N, C-alpha and C positions, 0 to 999 in steps of 0.2 A: 459304437463300442460293441465288440463281440460279446456274446452271452457269457462266455467263460471268464471275461474280464469284469463283469458286473459283480458288485459286492453282495447283492442279494438274489443272484440268479437262482431260480427254482424254489425260492422261499415263499411261504404264505404268511401274510401279516394281517392281523386284526388291529384296527386303530379306532379306539373309542373317542368320541369327541372330534371326529374327523372333519366336521363342518366348521371348526374354529380356525383362527389364524395359524396357530402352531400345528394343529392336526392336519390342516390342508397342506401345509408346507412339507410336513413329514411324509404324508401319503404320496405326494408328488415325487419326492426324492426317493422314497422306497421303490416306487414304480419305475423311475428312471434307472435304478440300479437292479432291475430285473424281478422285483417281487410282484406277486399277485396280491393286491391289497383289497381287504374287505373293510369298507368304510361303514362305521356304525355311529349312530347319534340319534338325536330327537327330532331333527328337522330334515325331512326328505329332500326338500328343494336345495338346501345348502349342500347336502351330500351329493346329490345328483349333479350339481354344477361342477363340483370338484372331480367327480367320476368322469364327466364329459371331457374335462381338460386332460385328464390322464389318458383316457382312451383315444382322444384326438391326437395325442402325442405318441401313440403306439403302445401305451401301457395297458395293464389289465386291472380293472377295478369293478367291484360290485358293492351295492348299497343295501343297507338294512336299517330300519328304524328300530332302535333298541334302547330301552331305559336301563342304564347301568345300575340302578338301585333295585331292579327286579331280578331276583336270583333265577327264577324259572326262565325268564326271557333270555338272560345271558347264557345260561346253560344250554338252552335250545339253540341259540345262535351259534355258539361254539361247536355244538354237535353238527349243525348244518354246514359249517365251514369244513369240518373234518370229512363229512360225507361228500362234499363237492370237490374238495382239493386233496384229500388224503391225509392231511396233517396240518397242524398249526405250528409254525416255526417262531413267530414273534407275536406278542400281545403288548399293546401300548395304550394305557389309559390316559387320555388328555381331556376328559370331561370336566366341565366347570364345577366348582364346589360351592358357589354362592358366597365367596368372601366379601366382607364389608371392611373397608379400610378408611383411614383418614379421620377416625373418631377415637378420642382417648378411651382407654379401657374402662375407666371409672364412669364414663358416660355411655357406654355401650350396653345394649340389651343382651340378656342371656342368650336369646335365640340367635342374634347376629354373631355373637362370639362363638357359640358351639357349632353353628351350622357347617362351616368348612371342616371342622374336626370330624364330626360324625359323617357328613356326606362324603368327604374325601377319602377317609379311611375305609368306610363301608364299600364305596364304589370300587376302589382299588382292590380290596379284598375279594369282592365277588368276581370281578373280571380276571384277576390273577389266578384265583383258585380254579375257575372254570377252565382256563387255558392250561394251567400247570398240570391238572389232572390228566389231560391228554398228552402233554409233553413228557411226563415221567414214564408213560407207557412205552414210548419209543426211544427214550433216553437222550432227548435233545430238545432245546428250545430256549427262548429268551423272553423274560418278562421285563418290560421297561416302565419306568414311572418318571414323572417330572413334577418338581415343585420349585419354589422361589429360594430355597436355601435359607429361610428366615428363622430356623429353629434356634440359632445362636443368639437371637435377640435383635428385633427390629422394631423401633417405636412406631406407633400409629398404624400398625398393621393388623390390629384386631386379633381374630382367631387364626390368622395365617401362620404365625410362628408355631403355635401348638399343633396345628394341622400338619405343617411340614415336618415337625419333629416326630409325630406319630407315623407318618408315611416313611420317613427316613428309617425308623426302627423296623417297620414292617418289611421293607425291602431287604434289609440286612438279615433279618430272621428267616425270611423266605429263601434267600440265597443259601443260608446255612443248612436248611432242611432239604432243599431240592438239589443242591449241588452234587451230592453223591449219586444222584439219579440222572445226572446229565443236563440239568436245567439251570441256567444262569438268571439272576435277578440284578438289575442295575438301574440306578437313578441318574437323572440329570437335573442340576440346579441352574436356573436362569430366571431373570426378572427384568422388567422394564424394557422390553424390546420395542423400539420406537414404532415399528410397523404395526404393532398391536394396539397402540394407544391413540386416543383422540379425545378432544374435550368432552364429547358425549359419553364415552366409555368411562372416563375418569369420574365424571359427575355421577354416573350410575353406581360405581363402586363405592364412592365416598359419601354419597348423599348430600354433597355440597353443590352450590350453584355452578353452572357451567362456566369455565374460564374462557377468556377471550383469546384470540390468536397469539397476541404478544405474550401473555402469561403461559400459554401452552408451549410456545417456542422456548421460553425461559426454562420451563420444566425439563424439556428434552436436553437442553444444554447442561442443566444441573445434573441430570442423569449421566451424561457423558463424563462430567468432571468427577463423578463419584467412582469411576472405574480406574483401575491401575493403568489402563491403556489410554485413558481419556477418550474412550470410544465405546459406545454401547454395542452389545452383540446384535447380530442380525438374524432374521428368521432362517435364512439359508444356512448360516453357520450352525445353528442349533439343530436343524434338520440333518445336516451332514454328520454331526456328532452322533445323533441318534442312529443314523444309517450305519456308521462304523460300529457302534456298540451292538447293533443287531446282527452284525456279520460275523463270520467265522474268524475274521482277522482279530476280533476282540475276545477270542475264546478264553483268554487268561484273566478277563476282567469280570468280576462278580462280587456281590456283597458290598458295593461301594457306590458313591455318588460322584459324578464327574461335574466339575465346576465350569459352566459356560457363561459366567456372569461378566466376563472381561475384567475379572479382578475386583468386583464390587465388594467382595469380602474374601478373606483367605479361606481355603478349603482343602 
């Protein structure tokens, strides 16, 4: 593909939580579409492995260990990106929030309930603010966010729904404030991506015993049946949506959330 045909040619993108499943898929797709990607997260080895895949495929990727809850560290990292690349065009926070699910609210501890709300909103605020301060100076840029779209009410999801609701509101308000200065803010809803799930990960999130292979297969089938399409979304599809939203082709889209749940809920 010629450079002028790439959606993100000559764009510079910071991806926080780039060592995770979604973060890695987004980073790879951004790079394939011409972006220079700056991979940030807590575990250098995971980030380096993704960066190696990107550079091995001819893309451009750089790695930095950054704690998204550390305001000074985030501010210093964004400044280093500006110093190295000249500008920040896209900032996408995909860092984990510490959600605990599968436990009734009346049985949940206060810490487990409030953690995703406080961590998710704080981390997204810190990273979005750091990037947007640079973006408004040059009159362009895109802040992206992702959550499960559970703000409308999802049982057995613990603090996930309230955390999603807070992030939904933050992105809309950020878009309203920065829009007149050329900066867009857009969110993506998605949940239950089969490639991100495993019996081990589900047990970690829910605190329940690890399910066997048959039970796990049944869970995946149930997730498919919950969709309007009877098919769960895939990592590549979510990454492609993020790439489009980050591009100039989506210049008219801001202050809203794009539903990539395959119709798990109307949006």
